[in-house]
C-alpha positions, -999 to +999 in steps of 0.1 A: +000+000+000+011+035-007+018+062+019-010+087+025-015+121+039-029+120+074-046+151+090-049+154+128-058+182+152-028+178+176-029+200+206-055+222+189-033+227+158-042+212+125-013+190+113-008+171+081+020+146+074+028+116+052+025+082+069+033+048+056+007+021+062+009+007+097+028+037+112+018+040+148+003+072+162+033+072+186+058+071+157+039+098+138+038+121+169+075+116+177+091+114+142+068+134+119+057+161+144+086+162+169+064+157+199+085+135+221+068+135+255+050+102+248+076+075+252+083+042+234+081+016+262+068-019+256+054-013+221+026-037+232+002-012+248+009-026+283+031+000+300+012+033+293+043+054+287+029+063+253-006+073+265-022+103+247-058+115+245-074+105+212-107+123+209-105+129+247-100+092+255-067+078+268-051+054+244-017+036+241-005+054+210+019+026+201-011+004+192-030+029+170-023+029+133-023+066+125-041+062+092-071+048+111-075+080+130-073+105+102-094+135+111-092+129+148-081+151+177-050+142+197-037+158+229-002+151+241+016+163+272+030+192+251-006+205+248-015+205+285+002+237+297-015+269+288+006+299+278+036+283+294+018+277+327+016+242+341-020+230+348-031+215+381-021+180+372+014+189+360+019+212+391+007+185+415+030+159+399+059+182+403+052+194+438+041+160+451+073+143+438+055+120+414+082+124+387+113+105+395+129+093+363+102+108+342+098+080+317+062+072+327+052+108+336+037+119+303+014+088+301+005+091+338-004+128+334-025+122+303-043+094+320-049+117+350-062+144+327-087+120+312-098+108+346-103+142+360-122+154+329-146+125+333-147+123+371-136+156+388-139+142+423-123+108+421-117+085+451-083+069+458-098+037+443-108+056+411-073+069+407-057+035+413-080+019+387-074+047+362-036+044+363-036+006+365-025+005+328+005+027+334+037+012+347+061+031+370+093+015+381+105+044+404+078+059+426+059+030+440+028+047+428+019+064+461+032+099+450+014+095+417-020+087+434-014+116+458-006+140+429-038+130+411-060+135+442-041+168+449-049+180+413-085+171+418-086+192+449-069+221+432-094+220+403-123+218+428-109+248+447-105+268+414-141+260+405-152+271+440-133+304+440-104+291+460-123+269+485-118+231+483 
């Protein structure tokens, strides 16, 4: 099969690039668009290090053939901060020491973003379930769970005029 032009809205910017058949969304993001936050980990969809939001749903981008999502919306870690300011999830990960080696961080943050968009007031069990598809070999997960719950509290406080 021949290469084709793929068009995606990536981090709210329309992008077009040429992709060979079977090119993963992860490869396209990293190699064609230079967005390297999502990491190549297991290449089997089991580690979560390549998680991005595809039409607002977290997906392992290593398993998605980019030609099958032509016309879709993709959000990567590079598209989370606004005007250079970290959002609540990014700030909580930083301040709650949930970013040791950093390899899993982009996937964890994107998973947390999806969780909080769907469930703005998650329980600890909700967070644990949401990140269960993301592997972290450094933190022992506790700082990550704490950071996600902290981010939820920060967003709740922002919605309530500073009161959690």
